[in-house]
C-alpha positions as CSV (number, residue, x, y, z in Angstrom):
1,M,2.9,18.1,-23.9
2,K,6.6,18.8,-24.9
3,Y,6.8,21.5,-22.4
4,Y,5.5,19.2,-19.7
5,N,8.0,16.7,-20.6
6,S,10.9,19.2,-20.4
7,L,9.9,20.2,-16.9
8,N,10.1,16.5,-16.0
9,K,13.5,16.1,-17.4
10,I,14.5,19.4,-15.6
11,A,13.4,18.0,-12.2
12,L,15.0,14.7,-12.9
13,N,18.2,16.1,-13.7
14,K,18.1,18.1,-10.5
15,L,17.3,15.1,-8.4
16,L,20.3,13.1,-10.1
17,S,22.7,16.1,-9.2
18,N,21.7,15.9,-5.8
19,K,24.2,13.3,-4.2
20,L,22.4,12.9,-1.0
21,A,19.1,12.6,-2.5
22,C,20.5,9.8,-5.0
23,L,21.9,7.9,-2.0
24,A,18.5,8.0,-0.1
25,L,16.9,6.7,-3.3
26,L,19.3,4.0,-3.8
27,V,18.6,3.0,-0.1
28,I,14.9,3.0,-0.6
29,I,15.4,0.8,-3.9
30,F,17.7,-1.5,-2.0
31,F,15.0,-2.2,0.8
32,F,12.2,-2.4,-1.9
33,F,14.3,-5.0,-3.9
34,I,14.6,-7.0,-0.6
35,S,11.0,-6.7,0.1
36,I,10.0,-8.2,-3.3
37,F,12.7,-11.0,-3.5
38,A,12.6,-11.6,0.3
39,Y,12.1,-15.4,0.1
40,Q,14.7,-15.8,-2.6
41,I,17.3,-14.0,-0.3
42,T,16.5,-15.4,3.1
43,P,18.4,-18.3,4.4
44,D,15.2,-19.8,6.0
45,K,12.5,-19.9,3.2
46,T,9.6,-21.4,5.4
47,P,6.6,-19.0,5.8
48,F,7.4,-16.1,8.0
49,A,10.8,-17.6,8.8
50,N,9.2,-19.2,11.6
51,S,11.3,-22.2,12.0
52,I,11.4,-22.5,15.9
53,E,14.4,-24.4,17.4
54,L,14.6,-23.5,21.2
55,S,17.9,-25.6,21.6
56,I,19.9,-23.0,19.6
57,A,18.1,-19.8,20.9
58,K,20.1,-16.5,21.2
59,K,23.2,-17.9,19.5
60,N,25.7,-15.3,18.3
61,P,26.3,-14.2,14.6
62,C,28.0,-16.6,12.4
63,F,26.9,-19.5,14.5
64,E,26.9,-22.9,12.6
65,V,25.1,-26.1,13.4
66,D,24.8,-29.4,11.7
67,Y,21.6,-31.1,10.9
68,I,20.1,-34.1,9.3
69,L,16.9,-34.6,7.1
70,L,14.5,-37.3,7.9
71,K,12.5,-38.9,5.1
72,S,10.5,-41.2,7.3
73,L,8.9,-38.4,9.2
74,N,7.5,-36.4,6.2
75,K,4.6,-34.6,7.7
76,Y,4.8,-31.6,5.4
77,K,4.1,-30.9,1.8
78,R,5.9,-28.2,-0.2
79,I,3.8,-25.2,-1.2
80,K,3.9,-24.9,-4.9
81,K,1.2,-22.2,-5.4
82,N,2.7,-18.5,-4.7
83,S,5.8,-19.9,-3.2
84,F,7.6,-16.8,-4.4
85,F,5.6,-14.5,-2.0
86,L,4.6,-17.2,0.6
87,G,7.7,-19.2,0.9
88,N,7.9,-23.1,1.2
89,T,7.1,-25.3,4.2
90,K,9.5,-27.9,5.0
91,K,9.5,-31.1,3.0
92,Y,11.6,-33.0,5.6
93,D,11.9,-33.0,9.3
94,E,15.2,-31.6,10.6
95,L,17.3,-32.9,13.5
96,L,20.0,-30.6,14.8
97,I,22.9,-32.6,15.9
98,K,26.0,-31.8,18.0
99,D,28.2,-34.5,16.6
100,Y,27.8,-37.6,14.6
101,K,29.7,-40.8,13.3
102,L,28.8,-42.8,10.2
103,L,29.5,-46.6,10.4
104,N,28.3,-48.7,7.6
105,D,24.7,-47.8,7.0
106,T,23.9,-46.3,10.3
107,L,24.5,-42.9,11.5
108,Y,25.3,-42.4,15.2
109,Y,24.5,-38.9,16.5
110,H,23.9,-36.7,19.7
111,L,21.2,-34.3,19.5
112,Y,22.0,-30.6,20.0
113,S,19.1,-30.4,22.5
114,N,20.3,-33.7,24.4
115,P,24.0,-34.1,23.9
116,L,24.4,-36.7,26.5
117,E,22.1,-39.2,24.7
118,K,23.5,-41.3,21.9
119,K,21.1,-42.2,19.1
120,A,21.4,-44.2,15.8
121,I,19.5,-44.1,12.4
122,S,19.7,-46.0,9.3
123,T,20.8,-44.0,6.2
124,S,17.8,-45.3,4.4
125,N,15.5,-43.0,6.3
126,L,17.9,-40.1,5.6
127,K,17.9,-37.6,2.7
128,C,21.1,-37.9,0.8
129,N,23.1,-34.7,-0.3
130,N,24.4,-34.1,-3.7
131,D,27.9,-34.9,-2.6
132,G,26.9,-38.3,-1.0
133,S,26.8,-37.1,2.7
134,Y,23.8,-37.1,5.1
135,V,24.8,-34.0,7.1
136,K,24.4,-30.4,6.3
137,T,25.6,-27.4,8.0
138,R,23.6,-24.2,8.4
139,K,25.1,-20.8,9.3
140,F,23.1,-18.0,11.0
141,L,24.9,-14.8,9.9
142,L,23.1,-12.7,12.4
143,G,22.5,-15.4,15.0
144,T,19.1,-16.7,16.3
145,D,16.5,-14.9,18.2
146,K,15.0,-16.1,21.6
147,Y,13.1,-18.8,19.7
148,G,16.0,-20.0,17.8
149,R,14.8,-18.6,14.4
150,D,17.1,-17.1,11.9
151,L,17.3,-13.4,12.7
152,L,18.5,-12.3,9.3
153,S,15.4,-14.1,7.6
154,R,13.1,-12.3,10.1
155,V,14.8,-8.9,9.6
156,I,14.4,-9.3,5.7
157,L,10.9,-10.3,5.8
158,G,10.1,-7.5,8.1
159,T,11.2,-5.3,5.2
160,R,8.1,-6.5,3.2
161,V,5.7,-5.6,6.1
162,S,7.1,-2.1,6.3
163,F,6.7,-1.5,2.5
164,S,3.4,-2.9,2.4
165,V,2.0,-0.7,5.1
166,G,3.8,2.4,3.7
167,F,2.5,1.9,0.3
168,I,-1.1,1.0,1.2
169,S,-1.5,3.6,4.1
170,V,-0.1,6.3,1.8
171,F,-2.5,5.3,-0.9
172,I,-5.4,5.5,1.6
173,S,-4.4,8.9,2.8
174,I,-4.0,10.3,-0.7
175,F,-7.3,9.0,-1.8
176,I,-9.0,10.5,1.2
177,G,-7.0,13.7,1.6
178,L,-7.3,14.5,-2.3
179,I,-11.1,14.3,-2.5
180,L,-11.7,16.2,0.7
181,G,-9.1,18.9,-0.4
182,L,-10.5,19.3,-3.8
183,L,-14.1,19.6,-2.7
184,S,-13.2,21.9,0.1
185,G,-11.1,24.1,-2.1
186,Y,-13.4,24.2,-5.1
187,Y,-16.8,24.5,-3.6
188,R,-15.8,26.7,-0.6
189,G,-18.8,27.9,1.3
190,K,-20.4,25.4,3.8
191,V,-18.6,22.4,2.2
192,D,-15.1,24.2,3.0
193,I,-16.3,25.1,6.5
194,F,-17.6,21.5,7.3
195,I,-14.3,19.8,5.9
196,C,-12.0,22.5,7.7
197,W,-13.8,21.6,10.9
198,L,-13.2,17.9,10.3
199,I,-9.7,18.4,9.6
200,N,-9.1,20.3,12.8
201,V,-10.9,17.8,14.9
202,V,-8.7,15.1,13.5
203,W,-5.7,17.3,13.6
204,S,-6.3,18.0,17.4
205,I,-5.9,14.2,18.3
206,P,-2.3,12.9,18.7
207,T,-1.5,10.7,15.7
208,L,-0.2,7.6,17.8
209,M,-3.3,7.9,20.0
210,L,-5.6,7.9,17.0
211,V,-3.8,5.0,15.4
212,I,-4.0,3.0,18.6
213,A,-7.9,3.9,19.0
214,I,-8.5,2.7,15.5
215,S,-6.5,-0.6,15.9
216,L,-8.5,-1.3,19.0
217,V,-11.8,-1.0,17.4
218,L,-10.8,-2.8,14.2
219,G,-8.7,-5.6,16.1
220,K,-5.2,-6.6,15.8
221,G,-4.0,-7.9,12.3
222,F,-2.3,-7.1,9.0
223,W,-4.9,-5.1,7.2
224,Q,-6.1,-3.3,10.4
225,V,-2.5,-1.7,10.5
226,F,-3.0,-0.4,6.8
227,V,-6.5,1.1,7.5
228,A,-5.4,2.5,11.0
229,V,-2.3,4.3,9.7
230,G,-3.9,5.5,6.5
231,L,-6.9,7.1,8.3
232,T,-4.5,9.1,10.5
233,M,-2.4,10.6,7.7
234,W,-5.0,11.9,5.2
235,V,-5.2,15.4,7.2
236,E,-2.1,16.9,5.9
237,V,-2.9,15.8,2.2
238,A,-6.2,17.5,2.6
239,R,-4.9,20.7,4.1
240,V,-2.2,21.1,1.5
241,T,-4.5,20.1,-1.4
242,R,-7.1,22.7,-0.1
243,G,-4.7,25.6,0.0
244,E,-3.3,24.8,-3.5
245,V,-6.8,24.4,-5.0
246,L,-7.9,27.8,-3.4
247,K,-4.8,29.4,-5.1
248,V,-5.1,27.6,-8.6
249,S,-9.0,28.0,-8.8
250,R,-8.6,31.8,-8.8
251,L,-6.3,31.6,-12.0
252,P,-7.8,32.9,-15.3
253,Y,-7.4,29.6,-17.2
254,I,-9.9,27.9,-14.6
255,E,-12.5,30.7,-15.2
256,S,-12.0,30.0,-19.1
257,V,-12.4,26.3,-18.5
258,K,-15.6,27.0,-16.6
259,S,-17.0,29.1,-19.4
260,F,-16.9,26.0,-21.8
261,G,-19.5,24.2,-19.6
262,L,-17.2,21.5,-18.5
263,S,-18.3,19.4,-15.4
264,D,-16.9,20.1,-12.0
265,F,-15.4,16.6,-11.8
266,K,-13.4,17.3,-15.1
267,I,-12.3,20.6,-13.9
268,M,-11.0,19.4,-10.7
269,F,-9.2,16.0,-11.9
270,K,-8.2,17.2,-15.3
271,H,-7.3,20.8,-15.1
272,I,-6.5,21.5,-11.4
273,L,-5.1,18.2,-9.9
274,P,-2.3,18.1,-12.5
275,N,-1.1,21.6,-11.5
276,I,-1.0,20.8,-7.6
277,I,0.5,17.5,-7.9
278,N,4.1,18.5,-6.7
279,P,3.3,19.2,-3.1
280,I,1.3,16.1,-2.9
281,I,4.2,14.1,-4.0
282,I,6.4,15.6,-1.3
283,I,3.9,15.0,1.5
284,S,3.5,11.4,0.3
285,A,7.2,10.7,0.6
286,A,7.1,12.1,4.1
287,N,4.0,10.2,5.1
288,F,5.8,7.0,3.9
289,A,8.4,7.6,6.6
290,T,5.8,8.3,9.2
291,S,3.9,5.2,8.2
292,V,6.9,3.1,8.8
293,L,7.3,4.7,12.2
294,L,3.7,4.1,13.1
295,E,3.7,0.5,12.2
296,S,6.9,-0.2,14.1
297,G,5.4,1.7,16.9
298,L,2.2,-0.5,16.8
299,S,4.1,-3.6,16.5
300,F,6.4,-2.9,19.5
301,L,3.3,-2.1,21.6
302,G,1.8,-5.4,20.5
303,I,-1.4,-4.0,18.5
304,G,0.2,-4.0,15.1
305,V,0.8,-7.3,13.0
306,Q,0.5,-10.4,14.9
307,P,3.0,-13.3,15.3
308,P,4.3,-15.2,13.4
309,V,4.3,-12.4,10.7
310,P,7.8,-10.8,11.4
311,S,7.9,-7.0,11.9
312,W,10.9,-4.8,12.8
313,G,8.9,-3.4,15.8
314,M,8.0,-6.8,17.0
315,I,11.6,-8.0,16.8
316,I,12.6,-5.1,18.9
317,R,9.8,-5.7,21.2
318,N,10.9,-9.4,21.8
319,H,14.5,-8.6,22.5
320,Y,14.8,-5.3,23.8
321,G,15.5,-6.8,27.1
322,F,18.7,-8.3,26.0
323,I,20.4,-4.9,25.3
324,V,22.1,-5.1,28.7
325,M,23.0,-8.9,28.3
326,E,25.6,-8.7,25.5
327,K,22.9,-9.6,22.9
328,I,22.4,-5.8,21.7
329,Y,22.4,-7.0,18.0
330,L,19.1,-8.6,18.4
331,S,17.4,-5.2,18.9
332,L,19.9,-3.1,17.0
333,V,19.7,-4.7,13.6
334,P,16.0,-4.1,13.1
335,G,16.4,-0.7,14.8
336,L,19.0,0.4,12.4
337,C,16.8,-0.8,9.5
338,I,14.0,1.5,10.7
339,V,16.5,4.4,11.0
340,F,18.0,4.1,7.5
341,L,14.6,3.6,5.8
342,V,12.9,6.6,7.6
343,L,15.9,8.7,7.2
344,A,16.1,8.0,3.5
345,F,12.5,8.9,2.8
346,M,12.9,12.1,4.9
347,I,16.0,12.9,2.9
348,L,14.1,12.2,-0.5
349,A,11.1,14.3,0.7
350,N,13.3,17.2,1.5
351,S,15.1,17.0,-1.8
352,L,11.9,16.6,-3.6
353,R,10.6,19.7,-1.9
354,D,13.7,21.8,-2.9
355,I,13.2,20.7,-6.6
356,L,9.5,20.8,-7.0
357,D,8.7,23.7,-4.7
358,N,8.5,26.8,-7.0
359,K,8.3,29.2,-3.9
360,L,11.8,28.0,-2.8
361,E,13.1,28.0,-6.4
362,N,11.9,31.7,-6.8
363,N,13.4,32.9,-3.5
């Protein structure tokens, strides 16, 4: 146990001494933190940041607008259960106003959607702010999308979708790949021939085409993306696991363990798996990056997560046409998020390979 702990410390020290790997790890931790505390960070805390205001669509970054809260039109109730992960619905109706004037107990204003019509409302029907005023100002740091929704909030919530798909799809791929790889490498013979045939068949199909086919069969939705992406990435895990098991199962200590009469299950999961875990960790990091790309691609094609759930790929799909219309940031921001997250995982995977791969170290 002490030797095993010392090896972990050596690997950790090597990782921390690699500045590029540390930077990639910090980027991943940053995105992960955002995905967990998304609704505590987003300016728009409604579910999926789906507050549509067509009158302020496609506004530039740092755009500001005044609004008032109406008590008399209270059609919504605040969600108290799981609001940390689901957000809160609006407690008051909002009216975006172009300008206003307060006389006695009446507020005169022009709607942002119709600045030519002057309206009036009693202050008794308005929610009063802490400072005694009735008008609030909202700032959109990244502007608004084509539906008038806060772009920053949508991008932040899109981080949660990418991480969810990444974690669950990688878990599915590891679960399937490990079991098939262990069975193939340990039992060999007809079991190995069948599993290798299955691996070659799945390997021959382009990954994106296979994901699209599975998505069309299962339907469009959130969990369907998890399953579709996970079912396409197990092949690499199974292939590497099989090769490592074939190598380790020939070592003398495995023959010694078999002589004690231990079950095949214990031998595979207690004595073989701990010694082949390093390449699986490396592949998992690389597969995480692949899953983010696949999810974004599916959402861009319209067969991934469905509206109003925000996804980086969907945001790009909705706004790629504005690239030539001086609104390039609408597609650039989610695109850069995809690039940074995928690049961070690829750098981390390469760094882990350099640290954990004994062959490279011996060379």
